[in-house]
Backbone as numpy.savetxt, mean C-alpha at the origin, in Angstrom:
# Nx Ny Nz CAx CAy CAz Cx Cy Cz
36.73 1.73 33.14 35.74 1.90 32.07 35.77 3.33 31.51
35.97 4.31 32.41 35.94 5.70 31.98 37.34 6.34 31.96
38.35 5.48 31.94 39.71 6.00 31.82 39.95 6.44 30.39
41.06 7.21 30.20 41.36 7.70 28.86 41.53 6.56 27.87
42.10 5.45 28.34 42.36 4.32 27.44 41.07 3.69 26.92
40.04 3.63 27.76 38.82 2.90 27.40 37.60 3.81 27.18
37.77 5.12 27.31 36.62 6.01 27.24 35.91 5.93 25.89
36.67 5.96 24.79 36.05 5.91 23.46 35.30 4.61 23.25
35.94 3.49 23.68 35.29 2.19 23.54 34.00 2.13 24.37
34.04 2.71 25.58 32.86 2.72 26.44 31.72 3.51 25.79
32.08 4.65 25.20 31.05 5.46 24.53 30.43 4.69 23.37
31.27 4.01 22.59 30.77 3.22 21.45 29.86 2.09 21.92
30.22 1.47 23.04 29.38 0.39 23.59 28.02 0.95 24.01
28.02 2.10 24.68 26.75 2.72 25.10 25.89 3.09 23.89
26.54 3.64 22.86 25.81 4.00 21.65 25.24 2.74 20.98
26.07 1.71 20.89 25.61 0.46 20.28 24.44 -0.15 21.05
24.51 -0.09 22.38 23.42 -0.60 23.20 22.13 0.17 22.95
22.24 1.51 22.89 21.07 2.35 22.64 20.47 2.07 21.26
21.34 1.89 20.28 20.86 1.59 18.92 20.12 0.26 18.89
20.67 -0.75 19.54 20.02 -2.07 19.57 18.64 -2.00 20.25
18.58 -1.24 21.36 17.30 -1.09 22.06 16.29 -0.37 21.15
16.75 0.66 20.46 15.84 1.41 19.57 15.35 0.52 18.43
16.22 -0.30 17.88 15.80 -1.20 16.81 14.81 -2.25 17.32
15.00 -2.70 18.56 14.04 -3.64 19.14 12.67 -3.00 19.31
12.64 -1.74 19.78 11.37 -1.02 19.93 10.72 -0.80 18.57
11.55 -0.51 17.56 11.02 -0.32 16.20 10.35 -1.59 15.70
10.94 -2.74 15.97 10.34 -3.99 15.55 9.02 -4.25 16.29
8.95 -3.86 17.56 7.68 -4.00 18.29 6.62 -3.07 17.71
7.03 -1.87 17.28 6.09 -0.96 16.61 5.58 -1.58 15.31
6.50 -2.19 14.56 6.10 -2.87 13.32 5.12 -4.00 13.61
5.33 -4.70 14.71 4.43 -5.78 15.10 3.03 -5.24 15.38
2.94 -4.12 16.10 1.64 -3.53 16.40 0.95 -3.06 15.12
1.73 -2.50 14.19 1.16 -2.08 12.91 0.61 -3.29 12.14
1.35 -4.38 12.19 0.91 -5.59 11.51 -0.37 -6.14 12.13
-0.44 -6.13 13.45 -1.64 -6.61 14.13 -2.83 -5.73 13.81
-2.62 -4.42 13.74 -3.71 -3.50 13.39 -4.19 -3.75 11.96
-3.24 -3.99 11.05 -3.60 -4.30 9.67 -4.41 -5.58 9.59
-3.96 -6.62 10.28 -4.68 -7.90 10.27 -6.10 -7.73 10.81
-6.22 -6.97 11.90 -7.53 -6.74 12.50 -8.45 -6.00 11.54
-7.89 -5.01 10.81 -8.66 -4.25 9.84 -9.18 -5.15 8.73
-8.32 -5.98 8.19 -8.72 -6.87 7.09 -9.78 -7.86 7.56
-9.56 -8.47 8.70 -10.49 -9.47 9.20 -11.85 -8.87 9.52
-11.88 -7.69 10.12 -13.16 -7.05 10.47 -13.92 -6.64 9.22
-13.22 -6.14 8.20 -13.89 -5.73 6.97 -14.39 -6.93 6.17
-13.63 -8.01 6.19 -14.07 -9.21 5.50 -15.35 -9.78 6.12
-15.55 -9.54 7.40 -16.73 -10.06 8.09 -17.98 -9.24 7.80
-17.81 -8.03 7.24 -18.95 -7.17 6.96 -19.66 -7.60 5.68
-20.96 -7.25 5.60 -21.72 -7.49 4.38 -21.21 -6.55 3.28
-21.34 -6.95 2.00 -20.92 -6.07 0.91 -21.64 -4.72 0.98
-20.89 -3.66 0.72 -21.43 -2.31 0.74 -21.88 -1.92 -0.67
-23.16 -1.59 -0.82 -23.70 -1.16 -2.11 -23.63 0.37 -2.17
-22.73 0.87 -3.01 -22.53 2.32 -3.08 -23.71 3.03 -3.71
-24.53 2.33 -4.47 -25.72 2.96 -5.04 -26.76 3.27 -3.97
-26.71 2.51 -2.86 -27.66 2.72 -1.77 -27.11 3.66 -0.71
-25.79 3.60 -0.49 -25.20 4.36 0.61 -23.71 4.60 0.36
-23.28 5.83 0.66 -21.85 6.16 0.65 -21.50 6.69 2.03
-20.96 5.86 2.92 -20.65 6.30 4.29 -19.63 7.44 4.29
-19.78 8.34 5.27 -18.84 9.45 5.39 -17.43 8.97 5.73
-17.35 7.81 6.39 -16.04 7.28 6.79 -15.59 6.14 5.89
-15.93 6.21 4.63 -15.63 5.11 3.72 -14.12 4.86 3.62
-13.30 5.90 3.90 -11.85 5.72 3.83 -11.33 4.78 4.91
-12.15 4.53 5.93 -11.74 3.62 7.00 -12.17 2.18 6.72
-12.74 1.94 5.55 -13.32 0.63 5.24 -12.50 -0.15 4.21
-11.20 0.11 4.18 -10.37 -0.63 3.21 -10.49 -2.13 3.44
-10.57 -2.87 2.34 -10.70 -4.33 2.29 -12.15 -4.81 2.46
-13.10 -3.90 2.58 -14.50 -4.33 2.64 -15.01 -4.62 1.23
-15.88 -5.63 1.12 -16.49 -5.94 -0.16 -17.42 -4.80 -0.57
-17.46 -4.52 -1.87 -18.24 -3.39 -2.35 -18.84 -3.75 -3.70
-19.99 -3.14 -3.98 -20.65 -3.33 -5.27 -21.22 -1.98 -5.70
-21.13 -1.68 -6.99 -21.65 -0.42 -7.50 -22.00 -0.58 -8.98
-23.05 0.09 -9.39 -23.48 0.07 -10.79 -23.42 1.49 -11.34
-22.82 1.64 -12.49 -22.70 2.95 -13.12 -22.16 2.84 -14.52
-21.65 3.95 -15.05 -21.08 3.97 -16.40 -19.66 4.52 -16.35
-18.76 3.87 -17.08 -17.36 4.30 -17.12 -17.21 5.59 -17.92
-16.27 6.41 -17.46 -15.89 7.63 -18.17 -14.51 7.40 -18.78
-14.50 6.97 -20.04 -13.23 6.60 -20.67 -12.41 7.81 -21.10
-13.04 8.97 -21.20 -12.31 10.17 -21.57 -11.31 10.58 -20.49
-11.60 10.22 -19.23 -10.71 10.57 -18.12 -9.95 9.36 -17.59
-9.86 8.33 -18.38 -9.16 7.11 -18.00 -7.65 7.34 -17.98
-6.97 6.74 -17.00 -5.51 6.83 -16.91 -4.95 5.42 -16.74
-3.64 5.31 -16.71 -3.00 4.00 -16.58 -1.90 4.06 -15.53
-1.65 2.91 -14.94 -0.60 2.75 -13.94 0.51 1.91 -14.56
1.71 2.47 -14.66 2.81 1.79 -15.35 3.47 0.74 -14.45
4.40 -0.02 -15.06 5.22 -1.02 -14.35 4.38 -2.15 -13.76
3.42 -2.65 -14.53 2.59 -3.76 -14.10 2.92 -4.99 -14.95
2.99 -6.15 -14.31 3.42 -7.37 -15.00 2.35 -8.44 -14.87
2.09 -9.13 -15.98 1.16 -10.25 -16.00 1.80 -11.37 -16.81
2.04 -12.53 -16.15 2.70 -13.67 -16.83 4.01 -13.23 -17.48
4.80 -12.47 -16.71 6.12 -11.99 -17.14 6.05 -11.05 -18.33
4.91 -10.48 -18.58 4.75 -9.53 -19.68 4.46 -8.15 -19.12
5.24 -7.17 -19.55 5.11 -5.80 -19.06 3.84 -5.15 -19.60
3.22 -4.30 -18.78 2.03 -3.61 -19.24 1.59 -2.54 -18.27
0.32 -2.17 -18.36 -0.29 -1.16 -17.52 -1.50 -1.75 -16.78
-1.96 -1.05 -15.76 -3.28 -1.26 -15.19 -4.14 -0.07 -15.60
-5.32 -0.35 -16.14 -6.24 0.71 -16.51 -7.01 1.19 -15.28
-6.98 2.50 -15.04 -7.68 3.11 -13.92 -8.76 4.01 -14.51
-10.03 3.61 -14.32 -11.13 4.28 -15.00 -12.17 4.78 -14.00
-12.60 6.06 -14.14 -13.68 6.55 -13.27 -15.01 5.88 -13.63
-15.75 5.47 -12.61 -17.09 4.94 -12.80 -18.06 5.95 -12.22
-18.95 6.51 -13.04 -19.86 7.55 -12.61 -21.20 6.95 -12.20
-21.72 7.40 -11.06 -23.00 6.90 -10.56 -23.57 7.89 -9.56
-24.85 8.04 -9.54 -25.55 8.85 -8.53 -24.92 10.22 -8.29
-24.44 10.85 -9.34 -23.89 12.19 -9.20 -22.48 12.26 -8.68
-21.83 11.13 -8.48 -20.44 11.11 -8.04 -19.70 10.06 -8.86
-18.51 9.68 -8.43 -17.74 8.69 -9.19 -16.73 8.02 -8.27
-16.19 6.91 -8.74 -15.16 6.18 -8.01 -14.21 5.57 -9.03
-12.93 5.57 -8.71 -11.95 4.96 -9.60 -12.01 3.45 -9.49
-11.84 2.78 -10.62 -11.82 1.32 -10.66 -10.53 0.88 -11.34
-9.77 0.04 -10.64 -8.58 -0.56 -11.25 -9.04 -1.75 -12.09
-9.30 -1.51 -13.36 -9.91 -2.53 -14.21 -8.96 -3.68 -14.51
-7.64 -3.48 -14.33 -6.71 -4.59 -14.49 -5.68 -4.37 -15.57
-4.97 -5.43 -15.87 -3.77 -5.39 -16.72 -4.11 -5.39 -18.20
-3.33 -4.57 -18.95 -3.37 -4.59 -20.42 -1.94 -4.53 -20.93
-1.68 -5.04 -22.14 -0.32 -4.93 -22.70 0.07 -3.48 -22.89
1.36 -3.21 -22.81 1.84 -1.84 -22.86 1.58 -1.19 -24.21
1.54 -1.98 -25.29 1.37 -1.41 -26.63 -0.08 -1.45 -27.11
-1.01 -1.77 -26.24 -2.41 -1.90 -26.63 -3.09 -0.54 -26.71
-4.11 -0.45 -27.55 -4.96 0.73 -27.63 -5.98 0.65 -26.50
-5.91 1.60 -25.57 -6.78 1.55 -24.41 -8.26 1.45 -24.77
-8.66 2.18 -25.81 -10.08 2.28 -26.12 -10.67 0.97 -26.66
-9.84 0.02 -27.02 -10.36 -1.28 -27.45 -10.95 -2.05 -26.28
-10.69 -1.59 -25.04 -11.18 -2.27 -23.86 -12.38 -1.55 -23.24
-12.96 -0.60 -23.95 -14.11 0.14 -23.44 -15.30 -0.80 -23.20
-15.96 -0.61 -22.09 -17.20 -1.32 -21.77 -18.31 -0.27 -21.74
-18.97 -0.11 -22.88 -19.95 0.94 -23.04 -21.26 0.56 -22.36
-21.90 1.56 -21.76 -23.17 1.32 -21.11 -23.03 1.05 -19.63
-24.12 0.66 -19.01 -24.14 0.43 -17.57 -23.44 -0.87 -17.22
-22.59 -0.80 -16.20 -21.86 -1.99 -15.73 -21.98 -2.07 -14.21
-21.86 -3.29 -13.71 -21.83 -3.51 -12.26 -20.48 -4.05 -11.88
-19.82 -3.38 -10.93 -18.48 -3.76 -10.49 -18.57 -4.28 -9.06
-17.98 -5.45 -8.83 -17.88 -6.01 -7.49 -16.40 -6.21 -7.16
-16.02 -5.85 -5.97 -14.62 -6.00 -5.58 -14.40 -5.58 -4.15
-13.22 -5.00 -3.91 -12.83 -4.57 -2.56 -12.51 -3.09 -2.56
-12.84 -2.43 -1.45 -12.46 -1.04 -1.26 -10.96 -0.99 -0.98
-10.26 -0.12 -1.71 -8.84 0.07 -1.48 -8.53 1.55 -1.37
-7.45 1.85 -0.67 -6.99 3.23 -0.54 -5.85 3.47 -1.52
-5.80 4.67 -2.05 -4.72 5.01 -2.96 -3.41 5.21 -2.22
-2.34 5.34 -2.98 -1.03 5.53 -2.38 -0.21 6.45 -3.25
0.41 7.44 -2.59 1.34 8.30 -3.28 2.70 7.62 -3.37
3.75 8.40 -3.50 5.09 7.85 -3.58 5.41 7.08 -2.31
5.92 5.84 -2.42 6.30 5.09 -1.22 7.39 5.82 -0.44
7.45 5.54 0.87 8.44 6.20 1.72 9.86 5.86 1.28
10.05 4.64 0.78 11.36 4.21 0.31 11.24 3.81 -1.16
12.03 4.43 -2.01 12.00 4.08 -3.43 10.78 4.68 -4.12
10.65 4.37 -5.40 9.52 4.87 -6.16 9.75 6.28 -6.67
8.91 6.68 -7.60 9.01 8.00 -8.22 7.68 8.72 -8.02
7.73 9.93 -7.50 6.51 10.71 -7.28 5.94 11.17 -8.61
4.62 11.31 -8.66 3.95 11.81 -9.86 3.77 13.32 -9.75
4.04 14.01 -10.85 3.88 15.46 -10.90 2.92 15.80 -12.02
1.90 16.59 -11.71 0.94 17.00 -12.73 1.60 17.99 -13.69
1.26 17.93 -14.97 1.84 18.86 -15.96 1.57 20.31 -15.57
2.56 21.15 -15.72 2.42 22.56 -15.32 1.50 23.32 -16.27
1.27 22.78 -17.46 0.39 23.46 -18.41 -1.09 23.12 -18.18
-1.37 22.32 -17.15 -2.75 21.99 -16.83 -3.32 20.84 -17.62
-2.52 20.23 -18.49 -3.00 19.09 -19.28 -3.12 17.86 -18.39
-3.74 16.82 -18.91 -4.02 15.62 -18.14 -2.82 14.69 -18.13
-2.46 14.19 -16.96 -1.41 13.18 -16.84 -2.06 11.82 -17.05
-1.67 11.12 -18.11 -2.35 9.88 -18.49 -1.70 8.63 -17.92
-0.37 8.63 -17.72 0.33 7.45 -17.22 1.00 7.81 -15.89
0.69 7.02 -14.87 1.11 7.33 -13.50 2.06 6.26 -12.96
2.88 6.67 -12.00 3.74 5.72 -11.27 3.03 5.13 -10.06
2.12 5.91 -9.48 1.45 5.51 -8.24 -0.06 5.71 -8.40
-0.83 4.84 -7.75 -2.28 5.01 -7.80 -2.67 5.99 -6.70
-2.37 7.25 -6.96 -2.59 8.34 -6.02 -3.98 8.92 -6.26
-4.98 8.40 -5.55 -6.36 8.80 -5.78 -6.55 10.30 -5.57
-5.96 10.82 -4.51 -6.14 12.24 -4.19 -5.61 13.13 -5.30
-4.43 12.81 -5.80 -3.85 13.65 -6.86 -4.56 13.43 -8.19
-4.96 12.19 -8.46 -5.71 11.91 -9.70 -7.02 12.68 -9.73
-7.67 12.80 -8.57 -8.99 13.43 -8.52 -8.95 14.89 -8.91
-7.78 15.52 -8.83 -7.68 16.94 -9.20 -7.84 17.13 -10.70
-7.75 16.05 -11.48 -7.90 16.15 -12.93 -9.35 16.08 -13.38
-10.26 15.75 -12.46 -11.65 15.55 -12.85 -12.48 16.78 -12.51
-13.50 17.01 -13.31 -14.38 18.17 -13.11 -15.62 17.79 -12.30
-15.65 16.57 -11.76 -16.81 16.12 -10.99 -16.32 15.45 -9.71
-17.21 15.29 -8.71 -16.80 14.69 -7.43 -16.33 13.25 -7.61
-15.36 12.86 -6.79 -14.84 11.49 -6.84 -14.49 11.04 -5.42
-14.81 9.79 -5.11 -14.54 9.27 -3.78 -13.04 9.12 -3.54
-12.64 9.13 -2.27 -11.21 9.05 -1.92 -10.74 7.60 -1.78
-11.34 6.72 -2.54 -10.97 5.31 -2.57 -10.92 4.86 -4.02
-10.47 3.62 -4.24 -10.68 3.00 -5.53 -11.15 1.57 -5.30
-11.68 0.96 -6.34 -12.20 -0.40 -6.24 -11.27 -1.36 -6.96
-10.90 -2.43 -6.27 -10.11 -3.52 -6.85 -11.10 -4.64 -7.18
-11.47 -4.82 -8.46 -12.50 -5.80 -8.81 -12.09 -7.23 -8.48
-13.11 -8.07 -8.28 -12.87 -9.48 -8.02 -12.18 -10.12 -9.22
-11.42 -11.18 -8.93 -10.64 -11.87 -9.96 -11.36 -13.13 -10.40
-11.44 -13.32 -11.71 -11.95 -14.56 -12.29 -10.75 -15.29 -12.89
-10.38 -16.42 -12.29 -9.18 -17.15 -12.73 -9.26 -17.58 -14.19
-10.46 -17.71 -14.73 -10.62 -18.13 -16.13 -10.61 -16.95 -17.10
-10.52 -15.75 -16.56 -10.53 -14.55 -17.40 -9.11 -14.21 -17.82
-8.81 -14.43 -19.08 -7.47 -14.14 -19.61 -7.51 -13.06 -20.68
-8.66 -12.39 -20.77 -8.81 -11.33 -21.76 -8.62 -9.98 -21.09
-7.66 -9.17 -21.55 -7.45 -7.86 -20.94 -8.69 -6.97 -21.07
-8.89 -6.07 -20.09 -8.08 -5.91 -18.88 -8.33 -7.03 -17.87
-7.24 -7.57 -17.32 -7.31 -8.70 -16.40 -7.23 -8.17 -14.96
-8.31 -8.30 -14.18 -8.30 -7.79 -12.80 -7.21 -8.44 -11.96
-6.83 -7.72 -10.93 -5.74 -8.17 -10.06 -6.15 -7.96 -8.62
-5.83 -8.93 -7.76 -6.01 -8.79 -6.33 -4.69 -9.15 -5.63
-4.19 -8.28 -4.76 -2.94 -8.59 -4.05 -3.15 -9.73 -3.06
-2.11 -10.50 -2.83 -2.15 -11.57 -1.83 -1.94 -10.96 -0.45
-2.85 -11.23 0.46 -2.79 -10.67 1.81 -2.51 -11.80 2.80
-1.36 -11.74 3.48 -1.00 -12.73 4.47 -1.30 -12.17 5.87
-2.23 -12.80 6.55 -2.62 -12.32 7.88 -1.80 -13.02 8.95
-0.51 -12.73 8.94 0.40 -13.26 9.94 1.08 -12.10 10.66
1.71 -12.40 11.79 2.43 -11.35 12.52 3.86 -11.18 12.03
4.28 -12.07 11.13 5.62 -11.94 10.60 6.70 -12.20 11.64
7.96 -11.89 11.32 9.08 -12.19 12.23 9.43 -11.05 13.17
8.55 -10.04 13.29 8.93 -8.83 14.03 9.24 -9.09 15.50
8.46 -9.98 16.14 8.71 -10.24 17.56 10.06 -10.92 17.76
10.39 -11.89 16.88 11.68 -12.57 16.98 12.83 -11.58 16.74
12.64 -10.68 15.78 13.68 -9.68 15.51 13.85 -8.75 16.72
12.75 -8.38 17.37 12.84 -7.52 18.55 13.63 -8.21 19.65
13.36 -9.51 19.89 14.10 -10.24 20.90 15.59 -10.30 20.58
15.91 -10.46 19.31 17.32 -10.50 18.92 18.02 -9.18 19.22
17.37 -8.05 18.87 17.99 -6.75 19.12 18.15 -6.49 20.61
17.14 -6.87 21.41 17.25 -6.68 22.86 18.35 -7.57 23.43
18.51 -8.77 22.86 19.57 -9.68 23.31 20.94 -9.08 23.00
21.09 -8.49 21.83 22.35 -7.83 21.48 22.64 -6.70 22.47
21.61 -5.94 22.84 21.79 -4.83 23.80 22.27 -5.36 25.14
21.67 -6.46 25.61 22.07 -7.04 26.91 23.51 -7.53 26.85
23.85 -8.19 25.75 25.22 -8.72 25.60 26.24 -7.58 25.62
25.94 -6.50 24.92 26.85 -5.37 24.89 26.99 -4.72 26.27
25.84 -4.43 26.87 25.85 -3.65 28.11 26.45 -4.42 29.28
26.07 -5.69 29.41 26.55 -6.47 30.56 27.83 -7.26 30.25
28.09 -7.49 28.97 29.30 -8.23 28.62 30.54 -7.37 28.61
30.35 -6.07 28.35 31.49 -5.16 28.27 32.29 -5.10 29.57
31.66 -4.96 30.75 32.45 -4.93 32.00 33.27 -6.20 32.21
32.70 -7.37 31.87 33.46 -8.61 32.01 34.66 -8.62 31.07
34.47 -8.06 29.89 35.57 -7.97 28.93 36.69 -7.09 29.49
36.30 -5.95 30.09 37.30 -5.06 30.66 38.08 -5.73 31.80
37.38 -6.44 32.65 38.05 -7.12 33.76 39.07 -8.12 33.24
38.70 -8.82 32.17 39.60 -9.80 31.59 40.84 -9.11 31.03
40.64 -7.95 30.40 41.77 -7.22 29.84 42.71 -6.71 30.93
42.11 -6.19 32.00 42.91 -5.69 33.12 43.69 -6.81 33.79
43.02 -7.97 33.95 43.69 -9.12 34.59 44.84 -9.59 33.72
């Protein structure tokens, strides 16, 4: 196994075995992350709706997927849009609008509009009540995507690649929560802006099966290699 003739092959087998084991552990980590996500969604769904006019918990960032309700007035002057959004195979934006209430504000993803539409035609003037789910913003994804950069001249960035609440909040002159609200969807509502809710599948996915496969590959490599060598020598 460690002779000059087979040394390189032996090293490659050991490396391959280690890689397979690491990939199996990675899949188990993904499984735990999935279970934690499922638990978070289920526990928040079981909670009563949170009325932000009555209470803003200090740990509100830990309450993603909880039902929420708030009454306030939209600030259309600081409204922005999220690009690359599709509705019925039609390209457009999602309108992201600050809702001001009780001396603070929260971003609301009001939903889809056509890309060539005048944003201000969708203004909802006066007091409004928004019901939906608490969501957390996201910067550039770890894989793919384009990061958003604020203009160096200090002007307002109006069209974004990512719903990055933290970075968006730097454009406002008033306090803003570190969450946004995804309003409830009315299936009969076909008038822009059309609210959107992502589909959430509370399953464990194939991660456990993938982990078993990688561990099986590691066993085959590590224990099968000596038998292969014996056969070659014979």
